[in-house]
C-alpha positions in Angstrom: -8.0 5.2 -76.5 -6.7 3.8 -74.0 -5.7 0.0 -73.8 -6.2 -1.8 -71.8 -4.1 -5.6 -70.6 -5.6 -8.5 -69.5 -5.1 -9.5 -66.2 -4.5 -12.7 -65.2 -6.5 -14.0 -62.9 -4.2 -16.5 -61.9 -2.0 -14.0 -61.8 -2.9 -10.7 -60.7 -0.2 -8.9 -59.4 2.9 -10.5 -61.3 5.8 -8.6 -58.8 4.1 -10.0 -55.3 1.7 -11.0 -53.7 -0.6 -11.5 -49.9 -0.5 -14.9 -49.1 -4.0 -15.6 -48.1 -5.2 -18.0 -44.8 -5.0 -21.1 -46.7 -0.7 -20.4 -48.0 0.1 -19.1 -44.7 -0.8 -22.2 -43.1 0.6 -24.3 -45.8 3.9 -21.5 -45.0 4.0 -22.4 -40.8 3.3 -26.1 -41.7 6.3 -24.8 -43.3 8.4 -23.9 -41.0 7.4 -20.2 -41.5 6.3 -19.3 -38.2 7.3 -21.5 -35.0 5.5 -22.3 -32.8 2.6 -22.3 -36.0 -1.1 -21.8 -34.0 -3.6 -21.6 -36.8 -5.2 -20.1 -34.5 -3.5 -17.4 -35.4 -4.7 -17.2 -38.8 -7.0 -14.3 -40.1 -7.9 -13.6 -43.8 -4.7 -12.1 -45.0 -2.6 -12.3 -42.0 -1.4 -14.1 -39.1 -1.5 -11.9 -35.6 1.8 -12.1 -33.5 1.9 -12.8 -30.2 4.7 -10.8 -27.0 7.8 -12.4 -25.7 8.9 -12.8 -22.0 11.9 -9.3 -22.8 10.8 -6.2 -22.7 13.4 -3.2 -23.3 12.1 0.0 -21.4 13.2 3.8 -21.7 14.0 5.0 -18.0 13.5 9.3 -16.4 17.7 9.6 -17.6 17.3 8.7 -21.3 19.0 4.9 -21.4 17.2 1.6 -21.2 16.2 -1.4 -19.1 15.2 -4.7 -19.5 12.6 -6.3 -18.0 11.4 -10.1 -17.9 8.1 -9.9 -18.4 8.2 -14.2 -18.0 5.8 -14.6 -14.6 3.1 -10.8 -15.5 -0.1 -12.5 -17.0 -3.7 -10.9 -18.4 -4.2 -10.4 -14.2 -1.4 -9.1 -13.2 0.4 -7.4 -17.1 3.5 -5.5 -16.7 1.7 -1.6 -17.1 2.8 0.7 -19.9 2.8 4.2 -18.6 0.6 7.3 -21.2 3.6 8.2 -23.4 6.1 5.4 -23.0 7.7 3.7 -25.3 9.1 0.3 -24.7 10.7 -2.4 -27.3 10.0 -6.1 -26.6 9.9 -8.9 -28.9 7.5 -11.5 -30.2 6.6 -15.1 -29.9 6.9 -16.5 -32.5 10.2 -17.1 -34.7 9.1 -16.1 -38.2 11.9 -17.1 -41.6 11.0 -15.9 -44.8 12.2 -17.5 -47.9 14.1 -14.7 -50.8 11.6 -14.9 -52.0 8.7 -13.4 -49.4 8.6 -10.5 -47.8 6.1 -9.0 -44.8 5.2 -6.2 -43.4 4.7 -6.8 -38.9 1.2 -4.3 -38.9 -0.8 -2.8 -35.4 -3.8 -4.3 -35.2 -6.7 -2.1 -35.8 -8.1 -3.3 -31.5 -4.5 -2.2 -30.3 -4.5 0.9 -31.5 -8.5 1.6 -30.2 -6.8 0.5 -27.0 -3.8 3.4 -27.2 -1.0 1.7 -28.5 1.1 2.9 -31.0 3.8 0.6 -33.2 6.6 2.2 -34.8 6.8 2.5 -38.6 10.1 -0.4 -38.9 7.6 -3.3 -40.1 9.3 -4.5 -42.8 11.2 -7.5 -43.0 13.3 -8.1 -46.0 13.7 -11.6 -47.7 15.4 -14.5 -46.3 14.8 -12.7 -42.8 15.0 -15.3 -39.2 14.4 -15.0 -35.9 12.2 -12.7 -33.8 11.2 -9.8 -34.7 11.5 -7.1 -32.3 8.7 -4.3 -31.9 8.4 -1.4 -31.2 5.3 0.1 -29.3 4.0 3.4 -27.1 1.7 4.3 -24.8 0.1 7.0 -27.2 -3.0 7.2 -24.4 -2.8 10.9 -22.0 -4.3 9.4 -18.9 -4.2 5.7 -18.9 -1.6 2.5 -18.3 -1.3 -0.2 -20.9 -1.3 -3.7 -19.7 1.2 -6.4 -21.8 2.1 -9.6 -20.7 3.4 -12.5 -23.1 1.0 -14.0 -25.1 -1.1 -10.5 -26.3 -2.1 -10.3 -29.6 -1.3 -6.0 -30.3 -0.1 -6.8 -34.1 0.1 -9.2 -37.1 2.2 -10.4 -39.9 1.3 -10.2 -43.7 4.2 -12.5 -45.9 3.6 -11.2 -50.0 5.6 -13.8 -52.3 8.3 -12.1 -54.7 8.4 -13.0 -58.2 11.7 -13.5 -57.9 14.6 -13.7 -55.7 16.8 -10.8 -54.9 20.6 -10.7 -55.8 21.6 -10.5 -52.4 19.1 -11.2 -49.5 18.7 -10.3 -45.8 20.6 -13.4 -44.4 24.1 -11.8 -46.6 23.5 -8.3 -45.5 21.8 -8.0 -42.7 23.2 -7.1 -39.0 19.5 -8.2 -37.5 19.4 -11.9 -39.0 18.6 -14.4 -35.7 18.5 -12.1 -33.1 16.1 -14.3 -30.8 14.8 -12.0 -28.2 14.7 -7.7 -28.3 17.3 -5.7 -30.2 18.4 -2.2 -29.4 19.6 0.2 -31.7 22.5 -1.3 -33.9 23.2 1.4 -36.1 25.0 3.7 -34.2 24.7 6.1 -36.9 21.8 6.4 -35.4 22.4 7.1 -32.1 
């Protein structure tokens, strides 16, 4: 016989719950996203905007930094087919020790030909600008990028308790305000 446990409708998942639009707006007002813009809020996520710096892979295998602050929709930086870049968010994201978040590619961006690497998890107590990893997966078409472009979105989840140690104590990217290349030398 299958025994069903009653579900508490106030807490459908006792371990974590995704913040919805009204909760995201409150989180933003309380300093979770700076600058905050309610126009970026979706039903259960908030769009993030591209910042002003790119790190681009060079033909020799290294990287170089590109300032795109003067680019815009009518005069963008063009990312070649297959090209891999790093950039950062305009927004500073600040999570409490009882929140975690995930960066996801917007479906419109995926349909245009962007791919976002799978490094989108953000630990409790993170604060800083997120470094984003993108690739143009088109075969023949360049893709435009410029500050303010909304390629990804952030999902924020509330945790039922704080971890014993959080990212502000353990993270090597804590407080970053620009694009950060790999800091894990074992992966270089």
